C-alpha positions in Angstrom: 0.0 0.0 0.0 1.1 3.5 -0.7 1.7 6.0 2.1 -0.5 9.0 2.7 0.6 12.5 1.7 0.5 13.5 5.4 3.1 10.8 6.2 5.4 12.1 3.5 4.9 15.6 4.8 5.9 14.4 8.3 8.9 12.6 6.9 10.1 15.7 5.0 9.8 17.8 8.2 11.8 15.1 10.1 14.5 15.0 7.4 14.8 18.8 7.5 15.2 18.6 11.3 17.8 15.9 11.1 19.8 17.8 8.5 19.7 20.9 10.6 20.8 19.0 13.7 23.7 17.4 11.8 24.8 20.9 10.6 24.6 22.4 14.0 26.8 19.7 15.5 29.4 20.2 12.7 29.1 16.6 11.6 28.6 17.5 7.9 31.4 18.2 5.5 31.5 18.3 1.7 33.6 16.1 -0.5 36.8 17.7 -1.6 37.4 15.6 -4.7 37.4 17.0 -8.2 33.8 15.7 -8.8 32.2 18.1 -6.3 32.3 21.4 -8.2 28.7 22.5 -7.3 28.8 22.4 -3.5 32.2 22.9 -2.0 31.0 25.0 0.9 29.0 23.0 3.6 27.0 25.9 4.9 25.9 26.8 1.4 25.0 23.2 0.6 23.0 22.7 3.8 21.2 26.0 3.2 20.2 25.0 -0.3 19.1 21.5 0.8 17.0 23.0 3.6 15.5 25.5 1.3 14.5 22.7 -1.2 13.1 20.6 1.6 11.1 23.6 2.8 9.6 24.0 -0.7 8.6 20.3 -0.6 7.1 20.7 3.0 5.1 23.8 1.9 3.7 21.9 -1.1 2.8 18.7 0.7 1.2 20.6 3.5 -1.8 21.1 1.2 -1.9 17.6 -0.3 -4.6 15.1 0.6 -4.7 11.4 -0.3 -7.8 10.0 -1.9 -8.9 6.5 -0.9 -8.0 3.7 -3.2 -10.6 2.8 -5.7 -12.1 -0.5 -6.5 -11.6 -2.0 -10.0 -14.6 -1.3 -12.2 -13.8 -3.5 -15.2 -16.5 -5.7 -16.6 -14.2 -8.6 -17.6 -13.1 -11.0 -14.9 -9.4 -10.2 -15.5 -10.2 -6.5 -15.0 -11.7 -6.9 -11.5 -9.7 -6.8 -8.3 
């Protein structure tokens, strides 16, 4: 079964809190290899990640999950 939108909303809030907590304790650092050209600064990366999560939190706040529907097919193989 698929989760409800409200559960995803709660998970997004929890992820944002976890990321913020890790940043506050100084346990986050960015990779220093040549592949990481976009986010060399940890504070900037955390800030952008939290901003993106906040956009998702704001959007999912207004989502509702409809109940699952029953199959309405007329052939036996189309029925649930």
